[in-house]
ROTORKE-251758 format. One line per 4 residues: number of its first residue (from 1); their letters; for each residue z, x, y of C-alpha. Coordinates in pm, whole numbers. Each point is the difference from the previous one (the first is absolute). Layout:
NUM	A	Z,X,Y ~ ... $
This chain:
1	MIVE	0,0,0 ~ -78,119,350 ~ 204,-139,289 ~ -167,97,327 $
5	DELI	-51,-207,315 ~ -307,191,121 ~ -297,-138,-193 ~ -217,312,22 $
9	ISLA	283,222,-127 ~ 78,-247,-278 ~ -363,-14,-113 ~ -42,378,20 $
13	SARM	323,55,-195 ~ -110,-245,-269 ~ -335,174,-30 ~ 165,342,-38 $
17	VQKL	247,-127,-262 ~ -287,-156,-194 ~ -209,315,30 ~ 282,184,-176 $
21	GHRV	-26,-243,-292 ~ 282,-242,84 ~ -19,-372,63 ~ 127,-172,312 $
25	LVQA	146,-328,-120 ~ 59,-148,345 ~ 12,87,369 ~ 239,-152,253 $
29	SSGE	21,37,376 ~ 370,-78,53 ~ 331,30,-177 ~ 24,-375,-30 $
33	EAIA	-344,-21,-162 ~ 85,284,-241 ~ 316,-177,-113 ~ -187,-328,-44 $
37	RLEF	-269,172,-210 ~ 261,169,-218 ~ 132,-341,-104 ~ -319,-30,-210 $
41	LRPD	-130,354,-53 ~ 177,313,-120 ~ -169,326,99 ~ 107,331,-148 $
45	LVFM	37,155,345 ~ 2,-104,367 ~ -145,215,279 ~ 193,-119,306 $
49	DIHL	-71,64,366 ~ 328,28,190 ~ -100,-167,327 ~ -131,-348,-82 $
53	EGSL	-73,-317,191 ~ 251,-279,-58 ~ 376,-19,-11 ~ 42,255,-283 $
57	DGIE	-95,363,32 ~ -116,196,-304 ~ 342,147,-75 ~ 169,-341,5 $
61	TGAI	-280,-135,-218 ~ 30,297,-235 ~ 373,-61,-40 ~ -61,-365,-92 $
65	IRER	-273,92,-247 ~ 215,266,-169 ~ 298,-237,-21 ~ -187,-305,-132 $
69	WNVP	-265,156,-220 ~ 77,372,-24 ~ -363,87,75 ~ -39,364,113 $
73	IAYA	-82,46,369 ~ -196,282,165 ~ 14,-6,379 ~ -282,97,231 $
77	SAFT	57,43,370 ~ -106,187,308 ~ 368,1,92 ~ 167,272,-202 $
81	DDKT	303,67,218 ~ 336,69,-166 ~ 149,-342,84 ~ -295,-186,-157 $
85	RRRA	2,223,-307 ~ 377,-50,-48 ~ -41,-379,19 ~ -286,16,-248 $
89	EETE	192,227,-238 ~ 273,-265,-31 ~ -250,-215,-192 ~ -63,279,-255 $
93	PVGF	-377,33,47 ~ -215,191,-245 ~ -194,156,286 ~ -45,35,373 $
97	MAKP	-348,73,136 ~ -77,92,359 ~ -296,-171,162 ~ -287,41,40 $
101	LTLR	-50,-55,-372 ~ -280,185,-172 ~ -139,11,-351 ~ 190,329,-45 $
105	TFKD	326,-169,110 ~ -41,-271,-264 ~ -113,249,-268 ~ 302,222,62 $
109	FFDS	230,-302,-8 ~ -142,-134,-328 ~ 3,345,-161 ~ 367,39,86 $
113	YLRT	105,-359,-71 ~ -177,-29,-334 ~ 160,326,-119 ~ 343,-158,55 $
117	LVV	-97,-295,-222 ~ -107,224,-288 ~ 323,201,-14 $
């Protein structure tokens, strides 16, 4: 699942994930939409932008998702300051990627993340 409120970034991210051989089950543009979609779908992983439109930011949404469904979260954000990272770390993410996202960013993430699943 990709949760990103900027359509172009969401589409580009989905394309890169698919190019690496993974399937994007669903895309959402807000925390509220992501939570609603998770009532019916269960992705293996959520790529979550931190700054989202709506009343929930990505970290708040990530906390809800981890608590209700225990789906792993990987954050993506242009804001990588210490305060933001500390808030994000409280939700026990499996990754934190700095924007702008590239094919290399996603490849490195998947290489690292998938190794942890095999161990």
